[in-house]
Phi, psi and omega in degrees: 000317180297323181294319180297320180295321179293321179295319180294321179296320180295325179293328182261016181253142177285137182282355178263307183260353178062016177254164177302140185309139168237115184051064185291144174238150182244133176270168181296341178272006178070015172271144186241144181214160170294140182304313182292324180294317180296316181297316179296320180297314180296323179294320178289321182280344180058035174205179180239046178272152176294131181301338184263300185265354177067011177291139182284137177255112188262350182278180173296170183300131186295148177281161179293133177280100188294325180294313179295322179300315183297318179294318181294317180295321180295316180294319180296325178296318180292323179296323185296324182297321181274341185290327181299321179292322180293318180297318179299316179297319180297318180295318179296321179295320180296324181285329185264339182246123180263337181227117181291330183294317183255357180048044182263139170286147182294129177242339181238152182226126178275113181294321184295318182262355177057050176206157177286148183231149177281129182293344181264306184280311191270331190304317179304329181280351184246014182298330178274358181262166175275113182241130182231161176299146181305318182300317178294317181297317179298318180297314180294315182294325178294325177297316179298317181293323177296323176296317177298320177299316178300319179298316178297317180295320177296319180296317178297320179298322178296316179296321179295322179294318176296319177300317179298316181296321178297319177297319177297321180295322178297313180295319180293323179297323178295319177294319177300320180300310182296315182295315181293320176301316181299317182289322177299315180297319180296320178295318181289329175298317178298315180295318180295322177296318178299312182296322179295315178295321179294320178298312180296321180296317182286325175294321179295319178297321178297312181295322179296319178295320180297322178292317180296314178294325177295317178296322178296314179296319179297320178296316179294321180297322179297318179294321178298315180299318179297318178295318178298317180297317180294318179295322179297320177297317180295318179298317178297322181292318179294316179298321179293321180297322181292344180274350182283157178275182193302306185292310179299324179299314183294330182280339184237351187296332184298314180294318181297320180295321180297316179295319181297316181291327176297318179292322182290334180283348177296137182300150178294149180294144178236137176288136178284126177286156180075020181281340179272159180295137178278082184300320182299324180295325184276327185255337184297124180050038185303310183298318181296317181291327175292319179297319178301317179291327180293331179301334178289337182266333184248161182223160180242132177249125182291342177227132175245130180287146181259108182296337180286349177258353189287134175299144183305342179278348185264137179245124182260152176287163182300326181271005174061036179240000178217157184216142175226161181258121182264164180277336184259132178282122181284150177274094182240148178292142181274063179290161185302331184281341189286140178271121173243354181290315177220171177284078191232150171220146180254163170289157183281338182243131177262164182233135177232012176188166171080185180251139181214149179207154177202160180241145182235127177272118183249341179054228178255024178301131190287320186225121177206161179217118190228139177164230182224157181217148179285152186298325186276011183302144179286132188242351189249127173056209179284136182288129176302149181296338181283346181251141180257127180278088188274120175221149174241092194224167169243128185245143174237124182204133180053038176080001181250153176251128187233135179272183184295339177270013180063032177252142179289136180250133180269130178235152183289327182211167180295130185277126177265330177227152176234132174257122176259129183230124182247128169241093189297315186293328178272352179071044183231136171237118184241153179233136183225159167269108188293345180298317178228013180056036174290129180286131180264301174190161180233131174256131181246136182201173173254114183274133181240356178212178183294139177251143182238142173304141189232131180223122178228129184224154173260196181284148183286331180062230182266011183293149176291326180277119185268344180208166174255144187232143171278121184289139178276153182242161177286142180279000000 
């Protein structure tokens, strides 16, 4: 049976590649080859001779022999089913036998060459190498591989954690979108309401002036009409007098003349100035005057807090100008900007030049730390010893005021407000009591990167002041 199978396999094998036919073609000499093998052979030989009998093939390139192809494909399919078992056996044999000559299972392992060695054939060549028992080598190598596995698992966990954080950031961004949209709409509704009320007020003032000017003109018109009527009566009297004959005329003309002269002596009528609407008053610099009035309704804050840097314990006001410490830890994404080291939040705008100042209302808040911090400050967990947590701040804790050098600062009275003043180019951060601009202390340094306003607070406890606020300034 094996001989017949071998004969059949030989019949279905290409004489060039010795493998079972793939797309077999037949020459006129009845020799068969794989189509690609024959083509490659002819290209190398630079002729079209049969690779076996060397007979020249003068026709066009032969077509695939479909009958032979079907037999070859069928045979290759049956072979494939058994080949996987053979490959498995070969692999297992390769793993268990290190030397075919002695059919020995590996007992020794060369550490230098990282391979199993035959104790009969190979060992003499490895005497200068570090050779250990296979069992020991397997144990050591597995430990190394387990360490590599642990590294891979740790790396995967890190990627999964970043993936989780990104998903949290996506969800948080959606909440930020809705919240920010709501606040923007609320602010514009306030502005629109103000503008609507201002519009109605100015239109009402315009209509009131028109009515007032109308009443003035009507009063003047009434006086004019009365004068016209009186003059008309006098004119009629004079005209009638002139129609009389000599004796009647002489007896009455004196009275008529007196009345006529009295009417003529009345001053001429004058137009009242300012009777028209003062259009310039209503339209002149209208937008500017509305804006000036709007300034009474709106305020400017020199520092805006950045919610993306806020520790989860900190709660910011809607206008991002005040912060309080809550008892509940918020579920916020651990984005790179966020502070988890302390209950801290930064300002949204950093400074790398110039002079800047702002005031913070602290009231009787028990614990706070206010000032500036460098942009590269470590924000996550415990700060590594190699990194310096650089801040230029004034701290209040247990009733004491402490500067950036951790020294107690003496003040005349309890501070309700703090003025922070930065002169970046001179390398100075100063603190004042804004009530009388009493100087508290100045920290001098050489700044090499962007600085951000810094706010760190503890719990309010029983204090009347529940949060610290950035004071608004006049526009």
